[in-house]
N, C-alpha and C positions, 0 to 999 in steps of 0.2 A: 773562523774567524770572520767576520764582516768588517767590510772594507767601505771606508767615507773617504769620497773625492771630496775636498777642500778645494775653491777655487777663489783665488782672492789676491789681487796685484800687490799687496804689500808680501815682502818676504818674512818678515817679524813675525806675522800672525802667523802664517802659515807654519813657521816654525814653532811658536807655542803650538798652534793648535797641534801639529805633528804629534810633539814632545808628549803632550795631555792623554791624547788619545791613545797612541800607541801604548802608553802605562795600564790603559783602561782596558788593553786588551785589544785594541780595532787595528786593521791594518789602515794604512793612509795611502792615498793618489792624491798629487797634487798638480794645481793650474793654475799659472799665474795670470791668463787671460780667455778669452770666450773660445777660442780656436782649440788652444791645448782642450780645452775643458771637452768639448767634442769630442778630441779623438781620444779621451780616457773613457768617455762614455761607453766604449767600444768592451769594455773592460769589466761592465756589469757590476758597479759597486752597488752596495747597499743602501747610500745613503747621501745626499749630495748636501754639503755645507757654502753655500754659494753669495759671493758680496755683489752689490748692487753697482757699485759702480767699478766698471771693468776695463781697459783696453779693448778698440777694435767691436768691442760688441754690448750692452749691458747688460745688466744680470737679470732685469726682469722680462726682457726679450730673448735672453738664453734660457730662463724658466719657463715660458711659453713653449721655446722649443723642446725641452726636456718632455715636458707633462704631454707633448703629439704625440712624441716619438718613445716616450718612454710612460705611459701615465701613470702605472704602480710605484715609480720611485719616488721615495719622499724629498723634499729639499726641505731643508733651513734658509731662509733667508737671513744675511747679517747687513749692517748699514751704518753707517754713520750717518746724522742729522736727520736721524727716520722721521717721517708724518705720516699722520694717520692716510694720507689720501696710496702714500705707497704703499704701507701695510695691508689696505682693504683691497688695493689691487695683487697686491702678491697672494694675499689668500683666497682672493677670487680666480687666481689661475690656478691653485692648487698649492700652493707652500702651506707647506707641513707646520710651518710656524715662521716668527718674524720678531729679529733680535737686534737691537739698538748697541753700536759698539759707543761706546769701550763697554764689555758684558763680560759677564761673570761667568768663569768657566763652571764653576757647579752650576750653574743656570743651564750653560749650552750643554752640559752632560744631562741634566732632568730633560733637556726638550729634545735629546737625540736619543733616552729612551723611548720617550712618548712615541717620537715618530717613529721608530722600528718596534711600536708596540707592546714594548716593554711594562709590566705592571711594579717593576720595582725600582723604580727611580731614586738618583741619591737623594739622601735627604737632608738640608740645606736650610738654612736660614731663610733663605731668600727661594726656595723651593715652595711652590703651595701645597703638594700632596705633603710635605711634612707637618706630624702634629703641633701644634702652637701650645707652647708650656703654657700661656695664660689659660688659654679654652678648652684644652685637651682634647686636639685636633678638633671637628666637628662638632662635637659635645651632642655626638646624635647618642642617643638611646640604642641598645643595637637589640634587636629580636631574631628570634630565628623561624624557618617555614613553618605553619602550623600553630604559632603564637597568636594568642589574640594581639590586635593591632598591628601586625606585620603588614611591612611595606618592602617590598626589594629595594634596593641599592639604585639608582639608574643614571645612566650620562648619555651623552648624543652619539650618532655614531659615526659625524665627523665634523670639522671646524666649518664654520659659517662665519659670515661677515655682515653687518648691516653699517651703513653709516647713514651722517646727518648732518643736521646743528644742534648744540646742545641748547634747551631753551633759555636758561639764566646767562649762561656766560657766554652762548652767541658765537661761539667759535667752531669752527668745522671739527666736525670729531666723528668716534664709531665705537664700533665693540667690534674684537675679533673672538669667539666661543671657540674651544678646545676641547673634547673629550676627558675625560682626568679617570685616577682609580678611585676604586671605594674607600671611603672614609677621606674624602680632599676637602668634600664640602664643597659649598659654592663661593670662590674665592675670586676677589677682583686684582687686576694687577695692571701696575703702571707700564706701557707701553717701551717707555723710556727707560726708566728707572730700574723695573724690576722687583720695586719693591709692591706689598700685596696687602691686603687686608681684608679677613671670612666676612660674609654676609652672615652675622650674629651681631645682638641689638648691644652688645656690650663694647661695640664701635660705631655705634649711631654719634655723629657728631652735630648735628644740627638738622631740626626739623621743621625750620621755618615754612617756607614753601615748597621745600623737596626734603627730600632724606637721603643724607650724605655718611658717608661709612669715613672714617679715617683712622690711621693706624702710622706710626712710625713715619711722618713727615709725608704719607700718603694720603689724599683725599678721591675719595668716588661719588660723584657727585647724581642726583637725580635718577637714584638705582630703583625705585618701587616699580615701577612697569616693567621692567627686562625679570625683575625678583618674582613679582603675582605670574607670569607667564611661566617661570621655570619651575616653582612650584605647584603651579595648576597641572603642569603635564609631568609631575613628578619628578625632574629633573634632580639629584643630590649632589653631583659630582659633576662639576665643570669648572675650568678656567676662564674669564672673563678678559681679555687685553682689552683697554683700552688709553683716552687721555682725557682725563679732568672730571668729564661729564659724558654720562651717559645721552646718546642722540634722542633728540622730540621726535623724531621720523613725524605721523602724523599728529603727535599729539593721543595716540591712544596704544593698545598694544597688538594691534591687530597687525604690525610686520615684525614683532618679537614670536607671534604664534607662526605666520608664513616661517621664517625663521628654523623654528623647532620640528615644524613637518617635512620643512627639506633637508634639516639635516636626521631626524628620524631620533627615536629614544633607545635606549637599548638597558637592558634590564643585566644587572652586575653579577655575578656569580658572589656566595659569601655572606656575612651575617645582614639583616637588613637593616628598616630602622621602625625603631617602637614611637607610635605615637602618641600625645601628649593629651590622654585624658581627662578632659574636663570635670573634677568630682564634685566643686560646690560654684557657688555664685562668685564673682569678682567684679567690683563695681569703683568706677573712678567717675569724678563729678568736678566741673569746674564754672559755675554759673550757670549758663542756660547750656552749657554743653557734657554730654554722659556718655561714658561709655559701658558697657555691661557686657562679662561672657559667661555663660551657665551651661550646665552639661547638657545634651544632645545626641542623641545617637542618630550621627552624621556631622555635616559642616554645611554651617549656614549664616550669611551675614544678611543682619535687617538693619538698614539705615536709613533715616529722615535727614531729609536736606533741608534747614530754614534759611531760606536768602530773601534780602528786599526784593520789591517791583521791579525790573516783571520778572524774573525766575520763583519766588512763592515757596511752597512748600512741596515737596516732591518724597516720596517714599518707594524703597522697594524692598523685596525679598528676596535673595540669592541664595538657592540650594546648590552647593558644588554637587557635580555626580560624574566628572570627568572633565578632559580639557574640554570637549565638545560643548558641554555646557557655558566654560568659563569664555571662549573664541566666541560662542553665540551671543551670549546676552551680557557680558563684561567687559571684555576685549576691546569691542568697535568704538567705546564709550573717551571720548575725547578732554584734553585737558581744557579748564575753560574759566573765565575771567570777565568783570565787568572792564571798560575802555579805562575809564578813572582808576583802579588798581592797576593796570598793565602802566600807565602814567606814573603812579605812584613808584612801581617796581623799575623801571627805566630810571628812574630819579635817584634809588636805592644802587643801584649797579646790577638789578637782576633782571631778568625777563628779554635781556639784551635779543636774545633770539626768538622771540614772539612774533611769528609771521600770519598770516592770514592762511595759510596751509599748514598749521602744525598747533592751531588751539581755536578754541570756539569764542569771540569776541559777542560781548553783550553790552547794549546801547541801551539808553532811555527806554526803548520800544520793543526791545526783543534784541535776536541774534540780528548781528549786520555782517555776518560772512559766511553767507551761504545754508542749507538745511540741518536740520538736527537730525543724527543718525536714529534715535529713538525718540518720543515725547518724552522722555524723562532721563535723557542723555545725562544730564547733572549728575543724579544721585546713583547712575550703575559707574560714573566715574568716581565718586567717591568710594563706592566700593572695591575699583581698581586697586583705589591706595590703601584701602583697608587691606586686601590681600597682600600687597607689596609689602607692607611695613609690618605684618604678622607672619612674613617668611624670616624675618630676622629671629622667630622663634629655633631654627635651623632643627624642625621637626615638626612632620604633618599636626595637624590639630582635629581632635574631636570637640567639637562642642556647639555654640551658639553665640555669635557677637551681635547685640544689639545697640546701635549706637544712635544720637542725635548731634547732628551740627560739631563735629569734631574734626580734626584733623591730625598730621604725621606727628606731632607731639604726646595728643592723647592715645594714638596706634601705641608706639613705642612706650610712653609709660605703662600699657596693660602688657604688654610685651613682656617687659621685665617687673614686673608684679605676678606673672606666672610661672617665669623663670622662678624667682626666688622660694614660689610658695612649691616646688616639685619637688 
């Protein structure tokens, strides 16, 4: 019998958790303050559920102590009035999860199962590991080792976190990435409400200046850079906890690459993922903008950018050969825009988080805030957006994407066309 130490100064919460955990077959230890929790650590619990607000010693300080003296002991932080700063700090200190009160008991049980390393977490409406009736789980086409187009399912080796400011909302935000079992898919979940949305094109809600996913009252905004990184690293199963908008960081995907390098990527046993093999040409055209997807033995994005002076026309062909090719050629390319565009966005309530260090600003005579990372950085960033939007296919793609002067809405429309033809 695994034992769980519940540390919370509210007797009603301890009593509720005692009943639920006992019914699930766990032994339960209880502490109403940090001093008693320290004493009960000597009884070697298998997991700690720890409230942030405690008498005598706060939960974050106690978490730091626990990870110092019992580094392998998983700790789930629970907190009323949670915020992303507390979640980020707790995760960096080694918390297995961060859950806001009042929480769903089913979601807590799912978190406990993940923290204890079990792959059979309870399947509930709010459990991201549960198949979604509308999408048949991750909508992944399974393949077996040795089959053509086979790729193993992958998750990350440990939980990691990044924080910053949302480009469009301007609010302090962050993401916490957790490993997940096979067939979970890439799922975004609200830190506050536990509502979730899978990274699938049927949930693409807005594609104006960024890609937003939406389901059941929860929206995950500006997901494209993170999705491009996850799919380029071959990650198929991960839970992304967040608030409102994925942070812009420096405007590129470099920090997300560093995050996955830190976490590590782990192949998962079981059925793999079958690649979407393009077998005929697909075409979308809107005015001067167009995008084609054609058969190709590999994966290539050929993009032509056509902007007014001083940018002009830029062209780049990116052939994906593994995570290193993405990290070196595409990930460093930052969000960019003309000064007058950012003024218009600000008037529309967008780009409130645009700063000199998280986007490239273009004036009448060129870039006004530093040096470019590539002479053709702008077209490379458009390719980054293409990779992120095509991740909403839910499967790796074998084919050639050729595009000119397109944006998120064209990319998403093409993904929908590919799915309709599958």
